[in-house]
PAZADREN-119714 format. One line per 3 residues: number of its first residue (from 1); their letters; for each residue z, y, x of C-alpha. Coordinates in steps of 0.05 Angstrom, whole numbers. Example, Ala and Ser with C-alpha at 12.3 -4.5 7.8 and 13.67 -1.06 7.14 Angstrom:
BEGIN
1	AS	156 -90 246 | 143 -21 273
***
This chain:
BEGIN
1	XXX	-1729 -434 -1937 | -1675 -473 -1901 | -1604 -444 -1908
4	XXX	-1569 -425 -1843 | -1503 -457 -1825 | -1446 -407 -1830
7	XXX	-1384 -411 -1786 | -1320 -380 -1813 | -1270 -368 -1756
10	XXX	-1198 -349 -1770 | -1161 -313 -1714 | -1229 -288 -1691
13	XXX	-1199 -231 -1652 | -1153 -276 -1612 | -1163 -307 -1543
16	XXX	-1193 -372 -1567 | -1224 -347 -1632 | -1262 -291 -1598
19	XXX	-1291 -338 -1546 | -1313 -386 -1601 | -1347 -328 -1637
22	XXX	-1381 -306 -1573 | -1408 -376 -1559 | -1432 -386 -1631
25	XXX	-1468 -318 -1631 | -1499 -333 -1563 | -1529 -394 -1599
28	XXX	-1553 -348 -1655 | -1505 -378 -1707 | -1483 -339 -1768
31	XXX	-1409 -323 -1758 | -1355 -294 -1804 | -1290 -273 -1771
34	XXX	-1222 -265 -1804 | -1180 -214 -1765 | -1117 -174 -1777
37	XXX	-1144 -110 -1746 | -1213 -80 -1732 | -1255 -119 -1682
40	XXX	-1310 -74 -1654 | -1327 -123 -1598 | -1340 -178 -1649
43	XXX	-1379 -131 -1694 | -1423 -113 -1634 | -1438 -188 -1626
46	XXX	-1461 -191 -1699 | -1399 -225 -1728 | -1386 -207 -1801
49	XXX	-1314 -182 -1801 | -1262 -194 -1855 | -1196 -158 -1846
52	XXX	-1138 -195 -1876 | -1088 -250 -1866 | -1083 -322 -1888
55	XXX	-1024 -306 -1934 | -1063 -252 -1971 | -1116 -284 -2014
58	XXX	-1151 -217 -2027 | -1210 -233 -1982 | -1206 -307 -1968
61	XXX	-1254 -329 -2023 | -1307 -280 -1998 | -1292 -301 -1926
64	XXX	-1303 -374 -1943 | -1363 -363 -1989 | -1424 -400 -1962
67	XXX	-1385 -425 -1901 | -1411 -491 -1875 | -1355 -498 -1824
70	XXX	-1285 -468 -1819 | -1256 -461 -1749 | -1182 -446 -1757
73	XXX	-1154 -409 -1696 | -1103 -364 -1730 | -1030 -378 -1722
76	XXX	-962 -349 -1708 | -947 -360 -1634 | -874 -341 -1639
79	XXX	-822 -396 -1635 | -770 -386 -1688 | -733 -436 -1731
82	XXX	-770 -495 -1758 | -779 -467 -1828 | -812 -402 -1803
85	XXX	-859 -441 -1757 | -878 -488 -1813 | -889 -433 -1864
88	XXX	-932 -390 -1818 | -973 -446 -1787 | -972 -512 -1824
91	XXX	-969 -485 -1895 | -1024 -434 -1884 | -1068 -487 -1852
94	XXX	-1060 -531 -1914 | -1073 -471 -1959 | -1138 -453 -1922
97	XXX	-1160 -526 -1924 | -1148 -528 -1999 | -1189 -465 -2010
100	XXX	-1247 -490 -1968 | -1247 -559 -2000 | -1247 -530 -2070
103	XXX	-1301 -479 -2059 | -1371 -484 -2088 | -1423 -460 -2039
106	XXX	-1470 -412 -2075 | -1529 -446 -2107 | -1507 -518 -2096
109	XXX	-1465 -533 -2157 | -1426 -584 -2118 | -1360 -581 -2080
112	XXX	-1358 -573 -2005 | -1345 -636 -1966 | -1280 -636 -1928
115	X	-1277 -669 -1861
***
């Protein structure tokens, strides 16, 4: 049996992330969504919801497990000093990339390819 592609979307409850989830589900794709608060609209679409943040690693490994693609839409839209912006956006993006590049999709025994 062919394995389905799995899309992991951060910021899935946001303006852009929720539209990406809607479009992917409309195309019958398997979608996981990382959100900070419950997302009943996304659940109704069939998105598998993970409540957490990028700086809390408690659920990120499970969120990324079996993900074929990571679509990173989460971010801090506030404009503070340069260090705050870098920590909350740039550093978390690098962290997420590192986790996804060092994951081993179940059953493959080989590392994910990073693009």
